[in-house]
N, C-alpha and C positions, 0 to 999 in steps of 0.2 A: 207896257209889257217888256220888262228888262230885269236882269238879275241885280242891277245896281239899285239899291234902295233909295238913293238920293236923286236919281234922274227921273224927270217927268217926260212922259211920251204918250202920244196918241196915234194909233195905227188903224189903217183901213185897207182891206184887200190883201192882207198878209196872214198866212197860216204857218205856224211853226212846225217844222219836221223834227228838228232836234236843237237843243241848246245846251251848251257845256260851259262850265265855269271853273276858274282857278283864281287864286290870290297869291301874289308873290311880291315881297319887297316894295310896298307902296303902289302896286298896280293890281287892279281887278281886271281879269281877262275873260271875255265872253265870246264864244264862237257860236254863231247863229246859222242854221240852215233853214231857209224858209221858201215856201211857195208864194208866188205873187200873181195878182190879177188886177191890173190897173190900180196899183197900190199907192197909198199916200201915208206919210208919216211925219210927225212933228216931234222935235226933241229939244230938251233944254236941261242941262245938267249944271249943278253948282261946282262941279269938278271938271278939269280939263279932260278931254277924251280924244282918242285916235280911232278913226274909222278906216278899215282896210278891206277893200273889195277883193276877195280871194278867187271867186268863181261866179260866173253868171251864165244863164242859158236863155236863149230867146233872141229874136231879131229886132226887138224894139229898143227903147231908150230908158235909161235910169238917170235921173237928173237931181242935182242938189239945188235947192232954191235959196241962193245966197249971192251976195254981190260978186260978180266975176265968175260964178260957178257955171259949169256946163255939164255935158254928159259924163256920168261915172263909167269907168271901164275897169275890167279886171286888172288887178295889181295897182290900181290907183290908191293913194293915201290922202286922207284929209285929217288935219289937226284942228280941233275946235276948242278955243279957250273956255275957261269957266264962265258960266252964265250966258253963253252965246246961243241964241235961238237958231235952229236949223230945220228946214223942211225938205223932204225927199218925195219924188214922184217917179213912178215907173209905168211904162206902157209896153206891152208885148214881151215883157221879161217874165219867164215862168219860174225861175229858180235863182236864188242868191245864197251864196255862203260868204259870210263876212266876219271879220274879227273886230270887236269893240274893246278898247282898252281905256279904263278910267284911272286917272292918276290922283293919288293922295299927296297933295302938294306939301303938306307938313312933313310927311314921311320922307319925301324927296329932299326937302331942305335939311332934315336931320342926316340923311345919307351923304349928300354932296356938299353941304355947307355953302360957303361963299362961291364955290365953283359953279353953282347953278345960276344961270342967267335969268333973272326975273323978267326981263323984257321979252325973252323968247317964249316964256310961259303965256304971255298975253297976245301973241301974234297968230291970227287966223291964217292957216295954210291950206288952200283948197286944191284937191286933185293933183297932187304932185307925185313924181316918181323918184324913187331912190332904191337902187337894187340892193344895196347893203342893208338898209333899213327894212326893206321887204323881206329879205332873207331871214332876218331876226324875227319878224312878225310871223313868217311861215313856220319857224321852229316853235314859237309860242303857241300858235294854233295847233300844231301837231301834238304838242305836249298836253294841251287842253283836251284833245280827242284821244289821248293815249289811255286805254283801259287799265293799264298797269303803270301808273305815274312813276317817274324817276324820283330820286331824292330831291327834296325841296331846294337844295343848294343849286341844282340845275336850273330850276325855274327862277330862282333869285338872280342867278348870273345872267340869264337871258333878259330879265327885267332891267338889271343894271346896264347891260349893253345897249338895250333899246333906249333908255333915258339918255345915256351918254351920247348916242348917235343922234337922236331926235332933237335934243336941245344943245348939241355941240358942246358938251361939258368937257373942258380941257384941263390939263394939269395946271395948277396954279404956279405962277412964276415966282422966282426968288430963291436965294441960296439958303435962307434960314430953314433949318430942319428941326422942328420942335421935337422934344422927347417927352415921354411920360414922366410925371413926378413919381417919387417913391411910393406915395400913397395910391396913385392911380394904378401903377404897375402891380402893387400888392393886391388891390381889389380884383384886378383882372386875373392874376395868377391864382388867387384863392378860388375865384369863380370857376376857373378851368379845373382845378384840382377837385373841387366839390361836385362838379357836374360833367366830368370827363365821359361818363357812360351814357350821356344824353346828347341829342342834337343841340349844338351851341351855335347860335346865329351871331354874325358880326354885329348886328344891331344891338344885341343884348350886351356884348362886351363894350361897345362904344358908349352905350347909355350909362354904364358904370363910371365912365371917365368924364361925361359931360361934353364929349366931342362928337362931331359928325363921323360917319363911318369912314369916309376918306381920310379925314384928319387923324382918326384913331389908328387906322391901318399904317399910315406913314410914321406916326409917332411910335407905335409899337415896334415896327421894323427897325427904326433908328435906335430904339432903346435896347431891344433884345437881339437884333441882328438877323431876324427872320420874320416872316409874316405870322399873324396870329394862328392861322390854320396849321402852319407847319409846327409851331410850338405845341399846339394841342395834340397833334399826331405823335410828337415825341413823348408827351405825357401818357398817352394811351399805350404806346409801345412799352414804356416803363412799367405800366400796370400789367400788361401782358406778361412781362418778364417776372413780375412778382407772383402772378397767378401760376405760371409754369413752375416756379420754384417750390411752391407749397401745396399745389393742388394737382390731382391727377384727372383733370377735366378734359373732355374732348375739345378740340380747337373751335368747334362751332359754338360751344357754350362760352369759351373764353372770349371769342370775338364779340358776342353779344354783351358780355359783362364789361368789356373794355370800351364799348361804344362804337365798334366797327359795324359796317353794314352786313358783312358776312365773312366767312373764313377766307375767301379769296382776297377780299379787301385787306383783311388783317395781314395775310402772308405777303401781299405786295408791298404794303407800307413797312412792315417789319423788316423785310429784306432790304428795302431801299435805305432804311436808317441804320441798321446794324450790319448789313452785308451777309446775313445768315437767314435761313428759314427758321420759323419758330420751332419746328421739330428738331432741327440740328442744334439750335441753341439750347433746347431743353436737354438733349443728350449730353452736350458738353457740360451743362450745369450739373447733371446727375453724376458725371464722371468726376467732376471737381469735388463733389460732396462725399465721394467714397474715400 
């Protein structure tokens, strides 16, 4: 009983109250709320996973049956490498809310490249505590339970932060700062120009260049002088200016046409880049045209 299709599980004495599911940037996140009665569970996944006990009720015990494992407690974190069998047992625990995170290793390799430590991926880590990692997990769980989810970039950023913290992904050392080739830059810029009004993911742009997301971000900034997202916002602001020059559309329609989340988002970005509000810029444009 799991949202993750590749995971094998066998459960006894557990009834699901609620289960919520999200997918971001190489991570499948499941938040489970369950009732327990002398429960047992067996789990084995071909993908690495993270188990985070967020809340428990009852005076009994909840244990992991694995070498060196003891009682599970709220806020404890367990990382299980791919293919590792794990058994859980609970006695006197009536309720558990926990977060399950499943990692797509190939997606993480594409994202982090050589900065991802392969050895860390294979290390079993039982019932440890890390307040910073727990804070990220709590934000992920909250977004899973959010009935009105935020933009996917929010979840992607949480997923990236989680992986960087969990596997201690650090900035690669060295002075060499690679740049994009003319062909790579042209492919990315054409992609931005053609799809400015749609959500554009960093992974999509990186795939065009054959680089990992981290490598692409660094190379793009070294080549263009700003991050990819900042360049995309400049393109969208330019499109807004074109729309304001030739169309008498409400700003709400222009925001959607230019790829912004809403009018407030458009106004905030437009003013940061141009120093003017869209309405003021449009009036100045009209005066210059007279």
